[in-house]
Each structure stands twice: as C-alpha cells, then as structure tokens.
C-alpha positions, -999 to +999 in steps of 0.1 A: +000+000+000+031+023-001+029+024-039+017+053-061-010+071-043-031+077-074-035+039-079-049+033-044-083+024-059-103-007-054-077-029-071-093-061-058-118-072-032-108-081+003-105-117-006-079-112-034-042-119-029-017-094-017+021-098-010+027-118+022+027-093+051+026-115+082+062-107+091+055-069+089+023-074+109+041-093+137+069-067+138+045-037+140+021-054+164+052-060+187+055-022+191+029-028+219+046-055+240+023-048+270-008-054+251-025-088+251-059-098+240-081-108+269-105-136+268-134-112+265-122-100+231-126-135+218-161-141+233-191-135+211-210-102+217-242-104+237-260-085+210-267-095+173-238-089+149-241-076+114-214-089+092-208-088+055-191-106+027-179-081+000-163-097-030-155-080-063-170-096-094-136-095-111-131-132-107-146-163-091-148-176-055-118-194-042-107-210-009-097-177+007-130-160-001-150-190+010-132-188+044-138-151+047-175-156+039-178-185+063-163-167+093-186-137+087-216-161+083-208-180+115-205-148+136-238-136+123-256-169+129-240-175+163-253-141+175-287-142+158-275-113+136-275-107+099-251-117+072-250-092+043-237-098+007-223-066-010-208-064-044-178-042-047-179-035-084-163-001-086-133-013-107-153-014-139-124-022-161-117-055-144-153-069-142-158-104-154-191-109-173-205-139-155-188-134-122-218-120-104-242-148-115-215-174-106-211-158-072-248-163-064-246-199-077-215-207-056-229-192-024-261-212-029-240-243-035-220-236-003-252-231+017-240-197+030-274-180+029-273-142+033-301-120+047-295-090+025-279-087-009-281-074-045-304-101-057-328-102-027-327-066-015-328-054+021-333-022+043-299-008+035-296-012-002-287-010-029-260-036-023-241-032-055-216-004-052-220+008-088-256+017-078-245+038-049-225+065-066-248+094-054-242+082-018-204+083-023-205+117-040-224+131-011-197+119+014-169+130-009-184+165-011-187+166+026-149+159+030-142+185+003-164+211+020-147+204+054-112+207+038-103+171+045-098+163+009-090+182-023-095+177-061-066+167-082-068+177-119-035+162-129-034+137-157-022+102-150+011+110-167+016+141-145+009+120-114+034+094-126+060+121-127+051+135-093+051+101-077+085+092-092+099+125-078+084+118-044+098+083-043+133+096-052+131+123-025+122+097+001+151+075-009+174+105-007+164+109+030+138+137+029+113+135+057+078+122+048+061+153+062+080+176+039+065+159+009+029+160+019+020+189-003+041+180-034+009+177-055+004+212-071-034+207-069-031+207-031-026+245-033-055+252-056-081+273-038-116+259-031-132+284-054-109+276-084-114+239-077-151+242-077-152+263-108-130+239-128-151+209-117-183+227-127-169+232-162-166+194-166-128+191-161-119+156-150-105+152-115-098+127-088-104+135-051-075+129-027-079+125+010-056+145+035-046+119+060-038+124+097-003+138+102+004+111+128+001+073+125-033+061+137-038+030+158-060+001+148-077-020+174-079-055+160-092-087+176-064-108+163-034-084+163-046-063+193-031-030+184-015-021+151-002+011+135+021+018+105+055+032+113+049+064+092+019+086+087-003+076+057+004+090+023-023+110+006-047+086-011-074+088-037-110+083-025-127+092-058-112+083-092-113+103-124-141+081-138-164+092-109-162+059-090-150+057-054-120+038-044-123+008-022-111+027+008-139+052+007-167+029-005-161+002+021-160+027+050-192+045+038-210+012+031-200-005+064-212+025+084-245+030+065-252-007+065-246-008+103-219-035+100-206-043+135-177-067+127-153-069+097-135-103+094-111-103+064-076-114+054-045-100+071-033-085+039-058-057+046-045-048+080-018-025+066-046-005+048-069-004+079-053+028+094-066+046+063-101+033+070-099+043+106-087+078+095-118+081+073-141+069+101-125+096+123-130+123+096-167+115+093-171+113+131-181+076+130-173+047+152-154+020+133-166-016+134-146-043+152-119-056+130-104-092+129-077-098+103-072-136+098-039-152+086-029-156+050-032-190+034+001-205+023+013-238+007+037-263+022+066-241+011+051-212+030+044-194-002+011-175-004-016-194-023-022-178-057-044-184-087-017-207-100-026-232-073-054-255-084-066-260-049-074-222-046-104-223-069-138-234-057-143-253-090-115-276-080-134-287-049-166-292-068-149-313-094-136-336-066-170-342-051-162-323-019-196-318-002-202-281+010-201-290+047-168-308+042-154-277+025-168-255+054-152-278+079-118-276+060-119-238+056-130-231+091-100-249+105-076-228+084-068-203+113-095-212+138-105-241+161-137-248+179-141-245+217-131-275+237-155-304+230-160-339+243-154-353+209-117-352+200-122-348+163-119-321+136-152-332+121-179-305+124-212-298+107-222-263+099-244-263+130-215-275+151-194-245+138-222-220+147-226-235+182-189-235+189-179-202+172-157-176+189-133-149+177-099-164+186-082-167+152-047-178+145-021-149+142+002-153+112+002-175+081-019-206+079-006-237+059-032-254+037-030-292+043-050-310+016-045-344+033-068-331+060-093-322+033-095-359+021-100-370+057-128-346+062-144-354+029-146-391+039-159-382+074-187-361+059-195-389+035-201-412+065-223-384+080-243-381+048-249-419+048-258-422+084-277-391+093-315-393+097-334-380+079-310-381+050-304-351+028-314-369-004-300-342-028-266-343-010-265-381-009-273-383-046-246-357-055-218-368-032-225-405-026-246-419-055-229-403-085-193-410-074-204-445-065-219-450-100-187-437-116-167-462-096-190-490-104-190-481-141-152-479-142-147-513-125-121-533-146-134-567-156-108-593-150-103-623-173-093-657-159-063-675-171-068-705-194-058-730-167-093-731-151-115-715-178-140-742-174-142-738-136-155-702-134-169-675-159-143-657-179-154-623-165-167-616-130-204-619-125-221-594-103-235-608-071-272-615-073-281-587-049-259-563-068-276-571-101-309-563-085-296-529-072-276-517-101-286-514-138-255-524-158-270-512-191-276-476-179-249-476-152-272-463-126-280-474-090-316-485-086-315-495-049-293-471-029-302-489+004-283-520-007-251-500-013-255-480+019-259-512+038-226-524+024-210-490+033-224-493+068-208-526+078-175-522+058-169-487+071-159-475+106-152-438+103-143-429+067-159-436+033-146-430-001-168-445-030-139-452-053-119-469-026-149-488-014-155-503-048-118-511-052-114-527-018-147-546-016-152-553-053-155-591-046-183-583-022-203-567-051-190-591-078-184-628-075-147-634-071-132-648-104-109-677-104-078-656-106-087-637-075-095-669-055-063-684-068-041-655-057-058-652-023-054-689-016-018-688-026-012-660-001-031-679+026-010-710+021+022-691+020+016-669+050-002-694+073+010-727+059-027-735+053-031-772+044-064-778+062-078-778+097-082-803+125-118-802+135-125-823+166-101-852+163-102-854+125-079-835+101-097-821+071-077-811+040-085-779+021-113-795+000-129-810+031-128-778+050-147-760+023-172-789+021-176-788+059-184-751+058-207-754+028-227-783+043-233-765+075-244-733+057-267-753+035-284-767+066-293-732+078-328-723+064-336-689+049-357-678+079-326-682+102-303-664+078-295-634+101-265-620+119-274-635+153-279-671+141-250-671+116-225-656+140-234-682+166-232-710+141-198-699+128-184-694+163-196-729+172-177-742+141-146-723+151-147-738+187-143-772+171-110-762+154-081-778+173-051-755+178-017-763+192+016-744+196+026-753+160-006-739+145-019-711+168-035-692+139-058-720+127-094-709+126-125-713+105-127-676+097-097-675+072-109-701+048-145-687+050-133-652+044-113-664+014-143-683+000-166-653+003-145-624-010-111-638-020-093-621+008-077-629+041-092-598+058-126-581+057-157-573+077-172-599+100-181-630+079-216-632+092-222-596+082-210-604+047-232-635+045-264-617+055-256-589+030-249-615+002-279-636+011-282-673+014-283-681-023-252-660-032-232-673-002-238-709-013-229-701-049-196-686-037-189-717-015-195-739-045-170-718-066-145-719-038-148-757-037-143-761-074-111-740-073-098-759-043-104-792-060-084-780-090-055-771-068-056-803-049-055-822-082-027-800-095-006-809-065-002-844-078+012-830-111+029-798-121+037-775-093+017-743-090+036-716-073+030-718-035+006-747-039+026-775-054+037-808-040+055-807-007+092-812-009+102-846+004 
C-alpha cells in the first residue's frame, strides 16, 4: 500500500491476494509489547452482529474468499444477527461478465445464505456499489467542504512524474512530512477547484490523512499502526467511481456493520479506513484480520494453485459442509469439545464459534481435506433424515462412476472351465444396479454395504476397489491369488476339527454343508454368528498352529481375501443363495489345486518337498 497514491483504488476485493505481510504485521504489532488480547475479546458479543461478505466480481470464488464468507456467516448466525452480501464492483475495467451470476450460484452451493444482498434486497440497499454513486458523491463532497480532501486535476502522466519524484526524494532521505503537499493541486483554492469541476474538467479526489500514524484495534493483532503517517490517497477516481477505501467505509457505516472479518493483507490499509471513520465522526466496526493461506513451502496461495479455486473442490466431489469444515480450521479451532475430532457440521461450527483466530500465516494441508471429505461422506450416509439431494450428488454419483469404471478381470486359461471368464455381479448387486444404464436402482443396498464395511471414513472409489469381490463374485484368478497367499503366510493345508484332520477340499465342504443346513428364515446375523463361532470352537489348535481358525478359509471363499468385515455380516448382505454359490465356486477352485498338486507344481501350492 506504499505504492503510487493515485493507484490506491479498489484494485481487488478483500479476498484477493496481496504480497505476504505476516512478518511486517508481527513486527509492527510488537510495538505494543504490553498489550495482550483478553478472553473477553474473543467471546461473542451479547447483541446480534451484522457482518458482510464483500467480494469483487472481477473473478470467481476461491478458498480464501469462502473462508472469509464462512467466518462472517458463522458470527452472524452465532449471535442471531444478519449476514450481508455486498458487491464491490467499482473497478469497472476488471469486471468479469459472468462473475456475479456465478457468485450467487456458488454461495447457494455452499449453503452460505445471506439475509440481504443485491439479488434479494434489504433495508440498507442498494447492495451493488456501482448503484450507490450518489451516496459516495455526497460523502466525498462533505470531505471537500470540510477541507479534509481536495480535487486533483493532474493527468495520469503528470501524477506518474510526481510520484517518481516523491519516491526519489524519500530515498534521498527527505522527511515524509516535507512531501505531503508535493501535489500542485493541493494548493488550488476551493473556489478555483469548484469552478474547474463545474466546467466538466476531470478530476480525482485525494484525502488528506492524519499527520500522525493512527492505531487500529484488532481482535487478532490487538493494536496495530504503521510506522509512518499515511500518504495521501485517492478516494474518488477520475471516472467518478469511489476507491475501495472510501466505499467500504461508507457502506459499512450506513449498513450498520458491526464486525469486519477479512484477510491479514488488509491490516496495513486499515489505518486509512480508521482515519476516514475519524474524519466522518463515525465509530469503526470491530476488525479481525485472519492469517494468509500458504502452501507447504510457506508461499502464499495464488491463482496458479489449483486448490485455490472453488471449482477444484466441486470437481472432486467435496460436499459443501466438508469444505466448510476444512476452511473453518484454516486459522480457527472450535471450543473444547468432548469429541476429540476435527469433524464438524455447519451447526457445530455455529454453536462453537468464537473470535480467537490464528495470528500469522496458515498452511493449507490437503491431506486433512481428504480425511474430512470421507468423514462427511459417512455423516451423509448415516444421518437421519438423509439429505437426499446431497446423498445423490456426493455418494450416489461418485459410486456410480466407480461401479461403471470397474475393470473386468479375465481368468487365465488354466481353469477357464471352472468359473466364468469375467466376474459376475453378485445376485443382490444385479438387482440394485442397472448395468446397461450404469445407474443405481437400490441405494439402500449399497448404503448397507457401506455401513458394515466402514468404521469412520468412506470413499466411494476406494470402497469399490477394496470390496469389489463383495459386489461381484470373485473370479478364479482372485480366488487363486488369495489362496496362494493364505497357504504361503499361514501354511494352510487344512484344519483339525475335533479329532479329524480335514484337507482344504474337506474344509470348504464342511463349511458349505453347515451353511446349506441353515434355512432362509434363520439367515440373520445372530444365528449365523453363533453358528460360525460354534464351528470355530471345534477347530483344534496347538503351539505349532496357533493361527488356525474357520474364519480365514471362510473369508477367502466369500470375497477372495484374508481380511474383511465380519463374515456373518457379509453372508447376511450377500444372502443365502449368493453365499452358497460362492462356496461352490471356492470348492471347485480348491479341487483343481488339490488335483494339480499331484502333477505340475503351482507356485506356492505344489507338492510338498520330500
């Protein structure tokens, strides 16, 4: 903000990037070593707060702007106040045609509902700055009349020359105060200024700042002031539009904004705003400047980072509340809670909100985003009543994509006659998923699978990849590979059940026969779990085979894996008919291997060395 004073216009909205300034902020805040925020500064006010989100339609929403909007939204909701949307569109040359419409769409997607705004109106409108020019003119004229500002009729080229001379003088050691009146228009009389303006001569209006640095009271940085007095700065541009500095001060006052939460890059400019409040005789709102977002290399996130853009999160099926959760934790943490978790719904954030923000830069960790995404997926699946629109968007569609992209695996020629060449869908899966259209027809079936295969996290793609042989019948190759691992890791040759040793074929037959004896009406978790536990009790173990159990061969036969959810949960999910089909397939594969042992060795399964 120490650049050319004639360019101190809107530039960008509060959510846009600025050079990293956290080091400067910490240094200048340290000028007040005796000052510390007390707990009361972080507590929520007892009266309703009016907050605002004031983006510029010169681009689209990004992570920083979503965080700014969220903090202001949470404060308003936590105090039963109002959340205001205002468009700061005074930089007409940089407007993006569809940015305003996209803004409304994105805020609706993010479920950050505002109480007043350009598209819904309100008692303090209009809420689009380009529609408030007469209001700004009124306040600029007041400052002119009171001698707190002056008109500048210089051309941009002349101002370039003046600024270059001023910069050179400062570098040469001239005192800042000696250069306050270097602009020749400063010395034009009020009468001449008024006459030239009335004849249509173009002009900017420049504010005469306080001769001494002004202090800013900030919730995060406590007390802040720049080392030098402020340079003169433009409050009305030659095109008749106000600069950001004037417009945001006038609007915040007239719209009765009580709290301004914005990025720390704006703290350096805030003394100018406080100066304007003082000039108008108004009380400033409470400021809270939150830390800049940086990457793992401590570099400020810029538009070159994909993870900055809101579209990036949408494309990755991040649910709005997962993004809220992620953004909220970038410089803030909830009050102490019984649950030791970062997972929060929007209601949790409102109920636990306070104003203790992190001072300094905030590193963006996308690994936490993946974790929160999966936590919120579990919440979407398990909450009652379900948000059907959210479930369809963030559970059903990604799951359909994963199911449609499942790679069909061909069997090797060795047992082509034993099992189908490509995996068959489980009977229940066929009934719940239309393979021709690639759409889910029975969501409850897949949610039930998610329920018993998931403890805390759920990712549709990983679910299909990990539990594909729950949804499809395991092909020969999958059963073969899993059996090979079972034999190699656990030296599995069979089980001693009671006093009789059963080889691998006999073990599968033993399990299949018991399962066949259980009627459909008893095919439930309670009965099956007891039956399988009774089977396992009969398995004889000794010091040489401590790992022997009925679960491993049963797990292998069901889903071609050594590990998985409880086998009785799987069997209830698959149903009696599907379970018996899989046991028959497992028996055929086992018979093939037992026969093969007498001939050519199969890796890991061949004849035992003599």
